[in-house]
C-alpha positions as CSV (number, residue, x, y, z in Angstrom):
1,P,-23.4,4.6,26.0
2,D,-20.0,4.3,27.7
3,T,-18.7,7.9,26.2
4,T,-15.2,8.7,25.9
5,P,-14.5,12.1,25.7
6,A,-12.8,12.8,22.0
7,A,-11.3,16.1,20.1
8,D,-12.1,19.1,22.0
9,S,-13.3,20.3,18.7
10,A,-14.0,19.3,15.3
11,A,-10.1,20.6,14.3
12,R,-8.9,17.7,16.7
13,P,-10.8,14.5,16.0
14,N,-9.8,11.0,16.9
15,I,-8.1,9.4,14.3
16,L,-8.5,5.7,13.1
17,V,-6.2,4.4,10.5
18,F,-6.8,0.4,8.8
19,V,-3.9,-1.1,6.5
20,A,-4.8,-3.7,4.7
21,D,-1.9,-6.4,4.0
22,D,-1.5,-6.7,0.0
23,A,-5.3,-6.0,-0.8
24,G,-5.6,-4.5,-4.5
25,W,-7.0,-1.2,-5.1
26,R,-9.6,-3.0,-7.7
27,D,-10.6,-5.8,-5.2
28,F,-13.4,-3.8,-3.2
29,G,-17.0,-3.2,-4.1
30,A,-16.4,0.3,-3.7
31,Y,-13.9,0.1,-6.3
32,G,-16.0,-1.4,-9.1
33,N,-15.7,-5.1,-7.9
34,D,-19.5,-6.5,-8.1
35,V,-18.1,-10.3,-6.6
36,I,-16.7,-9.4,-3.9
37,H,-18.2,-8.9,-0.6
38,T,-17.2,-5.7,1.3
39,P,-19.9,-3.9,2.7
40,I,-18.4,-2.5,5.9
41,V,-15.8,-0.9,3.4
42,D,-18.1,-0.1,0.6
43,R,-20.2,1.8,4.0
44,L,-17.3,3.8,4.8
45,S,-16.9,4.6,1.0
46,E,-20.2,5.6,0.3
47,T,-20.9,7.8,3.7
48,G,-17.0,9.1,3.2
49,L,-14.8,10.7,0.6
50,T,-13.2,7.7,-1.9
51,F,-10.1,8.6,-3.4
52,E,-10.5,7.2,-7.3
53,R,-6.7,7.3,-8.1
54,A,-4.1,7.2,-4.8
55,F,-1.0,5.7,-5.3
56,L,1.6,4.3,-2.7
57,T,5.4,5.0,-2.8
58,T,6.2,1.0,-2.9
59,P,4.8,-2.1,-3.2
60,Q,6.6,-3.4,-0.5
61,C,4.9,-4.5,3.2
62,S,7.2,-2.8,5.6
63,P,8.6,-0.2,3.4
64,S,5.4,1.0,2.4
65,R,4.1,1.3,5.9
66,I,7.3,3.1,7.3
67,S,6.9,5.3,4.0
68,M,3.5,6.4,5.2
69,L,4.1,7.1,8.4
70,T,7.2,9.1,8.2
71,G,5.9,11.1,5.0
72,K,9.1,10.2,3.2
73,Y,10.1,8.3,0.4
74,P,11.4,4.8,0.9
75,H,14.5,5.1,-0.1
76,A,15.1,8.5,2.3
77,T,14.0,6.7,5.6
78,G,17.0,4.5,5.5
79,A,14.3,1.5,5.6
80,E,13.8,0.8,1.8
81,D,14.2,-2.7,1.7
82,L,11.7,-5.5,3.2
83,H,12.1,-6.3,7.0
84,M,14.2,-3.2,7.4
85,P,13.3,-1.6,11.0
86,L,12.7,2.2,11.1
87,P,16.2,3.7,12.0
88,K,16.3,4.9,15.6
89,H,16.8,8.6,14.5
90,E,13.7,8.6,12.2
91,T,10.5,10.4,14.4
92,I,7.0,9.0,12.7
93,L,3.4,10.4,12.9
94,P,2.4,9.3,16.2
95,T,5.1,11.0,17.9
96,Y,4.3,14.3,16.3
97,L,0.8,14.0,17.5
98,R,1.8,12.9,21.1
99,R,4.1,15.7,21.7
100,E,2.6,18.5,19.8
101,G,-1.1,17.7,19.4
102,E,-1.5,15.4,23.1
103,Y,-3.0,12.6,21.4
104,L,-2.7,9.1,23.0
105,T,-1.4,7.0,20.1
106,G,-1.8,3.1,19.9
107,I,-1.0,0.5,17.2
108,M,-2.7,-2.8,17.0
109,G,-2.4,-6.0,15.2
110,K,0.8,-6.2,12.0
111,R,3.2,-3.3,12.7
112,H,6.2,-4.4,10.7
113,L,7.9,-1.2,11.9
114,G,10.7,-2.9,14.3
115,A,11.3,-1.8,17.8
116,P,12.5,1.9,16.9
117,G,8.9,2.3,15.3
118,N,6.6,0.8,17.8
119,E,8.2,2.7,20.9
120,Q,7.4,5.8,19.2
121,F,3.7,4.4,19.8
122,D,2.0,5.1,23.9
123,W,0.6,2.1,23.6
124,Y,0.8,-1.2,21.5
125,D,-0.6,-4.7,21.4
126,P,1.9,-7.2,21.5
127,A,-0.2,-9.7,20.4
128,E,-0.4,-8.8,16.9
129,D,-4.0,-9.8,16.3
130,H,-7.0,-7.8,16.1
131,D,-8.2,-8.0,19.9
132,Y,-11.3,-5.9,20.3
133,G,-10.9,-6.4,24.0
134,A,-7.8,-4.8,23.6
135,F,-8.7,-1.9,21.7
136,S,-11.5,-1.3,24.2
137,T,-9.1,-1.3,26.9
138,F,-7.0,1.5,24.9
139,L,-10.2,3.6,24.5
140,D,-10.8,3.3,28.4
141,R,-7.2,4.8,28.9
142,A,-8.2,7.7,26.7
143,R,-11.5,8.2,28.7
144,T,-9.4,8.6,31.9
145,T,-6.7,10.7,30.2
146,D,-8.9,13.1,28.5
147,R,-6.9,12.9,25.2
148,P,-8.1,12.3,21.5
149,F,-6.5,9.2,20.5
150,F,-4.8,8.1,17.1
151,M,-5.1,4.1,16.6
152,W,-3.3,2.5,13.5
153,V,-4.3,-1.1,12.6
154,G,-2.4,-3.3,10.4
155,F,-4.2,-6.3,9.5
156,S,-3.0,-9.5,8.4
157,D,-5.9,-9.9,5.9
158,P,-5.6,-11.0,2.7
159,H,-1.5,-11.7,2.8
160,R,-0.6,-15.4,2.2
161,P,-1.0,-18.3,2.7
162,Y,-4.8,-19.1,2.3
163,T,-6.9,-21.5,3.3
164,E,-10.5,-23.2,2.5
165,G,-13.5,-22.0,4.8
166,I,-12.3,-18.9,6.8
167,I,-15.8,-17.5,6.4
168,E,-19.3,-18.9,6.2
169,N,-20.5,-18.1,2.6
170,P,-17.1,-18.4,0.6
171,H,-16.7,-16.9,-2.6
172,D,-17.5,-18.9,-6.0
173,P,-13.9,-19.3,-8.0
174,D,-16.0,-19.1,-11.4
175,S,-17.4,-15.7,-10.3
176,V,-14.0,-14.0,-9.3
177,F,-12.2,-11.7,-12.1
178,V,-8.9,-12.9,-13.4
179,P,-6.7,-9.7,-14.9
180,P,-5.1,-10.5,-18.2
181,Y,-1.6,-11.0,-16.5
182,L,-2.6,-14.1,-15.0
183,A,-3.8,-17.8,-16.3
184,D,-7.5,-18.1,-16.5
185,T,-7.4,-21.9,-15.2
186,P,-9.3,-23.7,-12.0
187,A,-6.0,-23.1,-9.6
188,T,-5.9,-19.3,-10.3
189,R,-9.9,-18.9,-9.8
190,A,-9.8,-21.0,-6.5
191,D,-6.7,-18.6,-5.4
192,L,-8.3,-15.9,-6.3
193,A,-11.6,-16.8,-4.9
194,R,-9.5,-17.7,-1.3
195,Y,-7.8,-14.3,-1.6
196,Y,-11.4,-12.5,-1.5
197,D,-12.6,-14.7,1.5
198,E,-9.9,-13.1,3.3
199,I,-10.5,-9.6,2.0
200,T,-14.6,-10.2,3.3
201,R,-12.5,-11.6,6.9
202,M,-10.9,-8.2,6.6
203,D,-13.9,-6.1,6.1
204,R,-16.2,-7.9,8.7
205,N,-13.0,-7.5,11.7
206,I,-13.0,-3.5,10.8
207,G,-16.7,-3.5,11.1
208,A,-16.2,-4.9,14.6
209,F,-13.8,-1.8,15.2
210,L,-16.9,0.4,14.1
211,D,-19.1,-1.1,16.6
212,T,-17.1,-0.5,19.0
213,L,-16.7,3.3,18.2
214,E,-20.4,3.5,17.9
215,R,-21.1,1.8,21.3
216,R,-18.8,4.2,22.7
217,G,-20.5,7.3,21.4
218,L,-17.1,8.1,19.2
219,R,-18.3,7.5,16.0
220,E,-19.0,10.8,15.2
221,T,-15.4,12.2,16.2
222,T,-13.3,9.8,15.0
223,L,-12.1,10.2,11.6
224,V,-11.6,7.1,9.8
225,V,-8.7,6.3,7.2
226,F,-8.6,2.8,5.0
227,L,-5.9,1.7,2.9
228,S,-3.8,-1.1,1.9
229,D,0.1,-1.5,1.9
230,N,0.7,-2.6,-1.5
231,G,-1.0,-4.2,-4.3
232,A,-2.5,-8.1,-4.5
233,P,-0.6,-11.2,-3.9
234,F,-0.4,-12.3,-7.1
235,P,2.4,-12.1,-10.0
236,R,2.3,-8.3,-11.7
237,A,0.9,-7.0,-8.6
238,K,2.9,-7.2,-5.2
239,G,6.4,-6.0,-5.6
240,S,5.7,-4.4,-9.4
241,L,5.0,-0.6,-10.2
242,Y,2.5,-1.4,-12.4
243,D,-0.9,0.1,-11.3
244,A,-1.9,-3.5,-9.5
245,G,1.1,-3.3,-7.4
246,I,1.1,0.2,-6.6
247,R,-2.6,1.8,-6.6
248,T,-4.2,1.5,-3.2
249,P,-7.9,2.2,-2.2
250,L,-8.3,5.2,-0.3
251,I,-11.1,6.2,1.9
252,V,-11.4,8.8,4.5
253,N,-14.6,9.2,6.5
254,W,-15.8,11.5,8.9
255,P,-19.0,12.0,9.7
256,G,-20.4,14.9,9.5
257,E,-17.1,17.1,8.5
258,V,-16.0,14.9,5.5
259,E,-19.1,15.2,2.8
260,P,-19.4,11.8,0.7
261,G,-18.0,12.0,-2.4
262,T,-15.0,10.8,-4.5
263,Y,-11.6,12.4,-5.6
264,D,-10.1,11.8,-8.9
265,G,-7.3,13.8,-8.7
266,L,-3.7,11.9,-8.5
267,T,-2.8,11.1,-5.2
268,S,0.4,9.8,-3.1
269,V,0.0,7.9,0.2
270,I,3.2,10.0,1.2
271,D,1.1,12.5,1.6
272,L,-0.6,10.7,4.7
273,A,1.1,11.8,7.6
274,P,1.5,15.5,7.2
275,T,-2.5,15.5,5.8
276,L,-3.4,13.7,9.1
277,L,-1.2,16.2,11.2
278,D,-2.7,19.1,9.3
279,V,-6.0,17.7,10.4
280,A,-5.2,17.5,14.0
281,G,-4.1,21.3,13.5
282,L,-0.6,20.8,13.6
283,A,2.2,21.9,11.1
284,P,3.7,19.2,9.1
285,P,7.5,19.2,10.2
286,P,9.9,20.5,7.1
287,D,11.7,17.3,6.6
288,M,8.3,15.2,5.8
289,Q,8.8,14.8,1.5
290,G,4.8,14.7,1.4
291,R,2.4,17.9,1.9
292,S,-1.0,18.2,3.6
293,I,-4.0,17.4,1.1
294,A,-6.5,18.8,3.7
295,A,-7.9,21.1,1.8
296,V,-9.1,18.1,-0.8
297,L,-11.5,16.8,2.4
298,D,-13.7,20.1,2.1
299,D,-12.9,20.7,-1.6
300,R,-12.7,18.3,-4.5
301,S,-11.9,20.4,-7.3
302,M,-8.3,21.1,-5.8
303,P,-6.2,19.7,-8.3
304,G,-4.1,16.5,-7.6
305,R,-0.3,16.0,-8.0
306,A,0.7,16.2,-11.6
307,V,2.8,13.1,-11.3
308,V,3.1,10.4,-8.3
309,F,6.7,8.5,-8.2
310,S,7.1,4.7,-6.3
311,E,9.7,2.7,-5.8
312,R,11.2,-1.2,-5.6
313,N,13.7,-2.3,-3.5
314,W,14.9,-5.7,-2.3
315,H,12.0,-8.0,-1.2
316,D,13.2,-11.8,-1.4
317,T,14.6,-10.9,-4.7
318,D,17.1,-7.9,-5.5
319,A,15.7,-5.0,-7.4
320,H,16.1,-1.4,-8.3
321,M,13.0,-0.1,-10.0
322,R,11.8,3.2,-9.7
323,S,8.5,4.7,-11.7
324,L,7.0,7.9,-12.5
325,R,3.1,8.0,-13.2
326,T,1.2,11.1,-14.5
327,E,-2.6,11.1,-15.7
328,E,-1.9,9.4,-18.9
329,Y,1.7,7.6,-18.8
330,K,3.9,5.2,-16.4
331,L,7.3,5.0,-16.8
332,I,9.6,2.0,-15.1
333,T,13.0,2.0,-15.1
334,N,14.9,-1.4,-14.3
335,G,18.1,-1.0,-12.8
336,Y,18.8,-4.5,-13.2
337,P,17.6,-5.9,-16.6
338,D,19.9,-8.5,-16.8
339,R,17.9,-10.7,-14.2
340,A,14.2,-11.8,-14.0
341,F,11.2,-9.7,-12.9
342,P,11.7,-10.4,-9.2
343,I,8.9,-12.3,-7.9
344,A,8.4,-12.3,-3.9
345,A,8.5,-15.6,-2.4
346,D,4.9,-16.1,-1.0
347,I,3.9,-15.4,-4.7
348,G,6.5,-17.6,-6.1
349,D,4.7,-21.0,-4.5
350,S,1.5,-19.4,-5.3
351,P,-1.1,-21.9,-7.6
352,A,-1.6,-18.5,-10.2
353,W,2.4,-18.6,-10.6
354,M,2.3,-22.3,-11.1
355,S,-0.2,-22.2,-13.9
356,L,1.8,-19.4,-15.5
357,L,4.8,-21.9,-15.1
358,E,2.8,-24.7,-17.0
359,K,1.6,-22.0,-19.4
360,K,5.3,-21.1,-19.9
361,R,6.3,-24.7,-20.7
362,A,3.5,-25.2,-22.9
363,G,4.5,-22.4,-24.8
364,T,0.7,-20.9,-24.7
365,L,1.5,-17.7,-22.7
366,T,-0.4,-14.4,-23.9
367,D,1.2,-11.0,-24.9
368,A,0.0,-9.8,-21.6
369,Q,1.3,-12.9,-19.8
370,A,4.6,-13.3,-21.6
371,P,6.8,-10.1,-20.0
372,L,6.9,-12.0,-16.8
373,F,9.5,-14.1,-17.7
374,Q,11.4,-11.7,-20.3
375,T,15.0,-12.1,-20.2
376,P,16.8,-9.6,-20.0
377,R,14.3,-7.0,-19.3
378,P,13.9,-3.4,-20.8
379,A,16.0,-1.2,-19.0
380,V,12.9,1.2,-19.5
381,E,9.1,0.5,-19.9
382,V,6.6,3.1,-20.5
383,Y,3.0,2.7,-20.7
384,D,0.2,4.7,-22.6
385,L,-2.6,4.2,-19.9
386,S,-4.9,5.7,-21.9
387,E,-4.7,3.1,-24.4
388,D,-3.2,0.5,-22.5
389,P,-4.8,0.7,-18.7
390,W,-3.6,-3.0,-18.0
391,E,0.4,-1.6,-18.7
392,V,1.3,-4.8,-21.2
393,N,2.1,-3.0,-24.4
394,N,5.5,-1.1,-23.5
395,V,5.9,2.0,-26.5
396,A,9.6,2.9,-25.3
397,G,11.5,3.2,-27.9
398,T,8.6,4.1,-30.4
399,P,9.5,7.4,-32.3
400,E,5.9,8.7,-32.1
401,H,6.8,8.1,-27.8
402,D,10.3,9.6,-28.1
403,A,9.5,13.1,-26.9
404,V,7.2,12.2,-23.9
405,I,9.5,9.8,-22.9
406,D,12.7,12.3,-22.7
407,R,10.5,14.2,-20.5
408,L,9.3,11.6,-18.4
409,V,12.7,10.3,-17.9
410,R,14.0,14.1,-17.3
411,R,11.3,14.1,-15.0
412,L,12.3,10.7,-12.8
413,H,15.7,12.0,-12.6
414,R,15.3,15.0,-11.2
415,W,12.7,13.5,-8.5
416,R,15.8,10.9,-7.6
417,Q,18.3,13.6,-7.3
418,E,16.2,15.8,-5.1
419,T,15.1,13.1,-2.6
420,G,18.9,12.0,-2.5
421,D,17.6,8.3,-4.2
422,F,21.0,5.8,-4.7
423,P,22.1,4.0,-7.7
424,P,21.9,0.7,-8.5
425,T,25.5,0.4,-8.6
426,R,26.0,-2.6,-6.5
427,R,23.6,-5.9,-6.2
428,T,22.1,-6.2,-2.3
429,R,21.9,-10.1,-2.3
430,A,24.4,-12.9,-3.6
431,D,23.8,-14.5,-6.4
432,H,21.1,-17.2,-5.8
433,T,18.7,-18.7,-8.1
434,D,15.6,-20.5,-7.0
435,R,15.0,-23.9,-8.5
436,V,11.7,-23.8,-8.7
437,T,10.8,-20.2,-10.1
438,G,14.0,-19.7,-11.7
439,V,14.2,-16.4,-10.1
440,W,17.3,-14.6,-8.5
441,Y,16.9,-14.3,-4.5
442,R,18.1,-15.3,-1.4
443,P,16.0,-14.7,1.2
444,E,18.2,-16.4,4.4
445,I,20.2,-13.5,3.8
446,P,19.1,-10.6,6.6
447,P,18.1,-7.2,4.7
448,M,21.4,-5.2,4.1
449,R,21.7,-1.4,3.5
450,N,22.0,-0.6,-0.3
451,E,25.3,1.5,-1.2
452,R,24.6,4.9,-1.8
453,E,25.9,7.6,-3.6
454,E,29.0,9.9,-1.3
């Protein structure tokens, strides 16, 4: 084979990161979906380390990707709203790898970082597609420079819109799983089936990248990471702080170095950048808010986080939502409870959303579906995850949970103070109500920075 020199030792592997666009954590065979066709991701899971309870810092695309690469919470990056570019003063993972570890760095496919982010890579494909010829060109450059590589691949699947016939054997709408917060209608099932199809296409594309590594004799010296930037593009998932919006598949695969298995500890993706630096033999910078969990790759008995934190800011609709999740509870605070639940624009056009609107008009919403339309919304939501894994029964205000809720609220407040979070004192967008969805948003206004505490 055409071999490309990789890292000098197991301490400096090549690193290849795959980022799905809007893929829910449940929607892979490796995570229990026995209908969807994901043989490549499933194989990565079977031969690698699968994190069972990994969480994102936000359920929004560009803030999530920037958070992963900075090792900081979105409000700390200065790019907390959708489409905000990385600020020029922020340093991201490839710069540290290139400067300190002599890595050749590249990015392909969907970037969503802005020019200050793209320019911190040695190489990027301006086509924003998945050109395996371009990947080979990048590997050729790595070979000629005799340097290990870091490649970040952002997929556009399974982001909307969806079309029929993108794979040879499409999923049967009658076989898909409909979460209880969605309306079980033919339109919703067809929508979910097309979403499954896009995940299968992405799975096939991941396989092509891995095949390229195999042909070049690089697979054994390359650490592969797979995860998603946020939840599925359906109501109460993408853009929400429920598990459907912030829980992600996370798989680490490094043949001969990371033993196959699972890890059940609570994990935050804010730890991804410092962990990859650690694996490369580099010390994470002190301003990263995440911490390395490289020890978990060798020892599955290591404890997970006691708490994971997430946030939702502007994304087609104005929002200021914060969450805290423990093993047993989820706490969500809504900064604008007078407004309806903030639905992203692509979801507002979806068949699944239209099916819910039809049920609303007919007065047939279930208890799991009705909260999407509740106005005003509760300022505080708390869910007992052991009893309510779908997070549909808000126990805030119930006397038997008062002590727990008080403790959770205090912990969330402390995190906000420690990380320099900003308050919801000023709405970031002018008032506009969509005539179809009834949701407040104004997508024609370019993103603005939220007002911050002095």
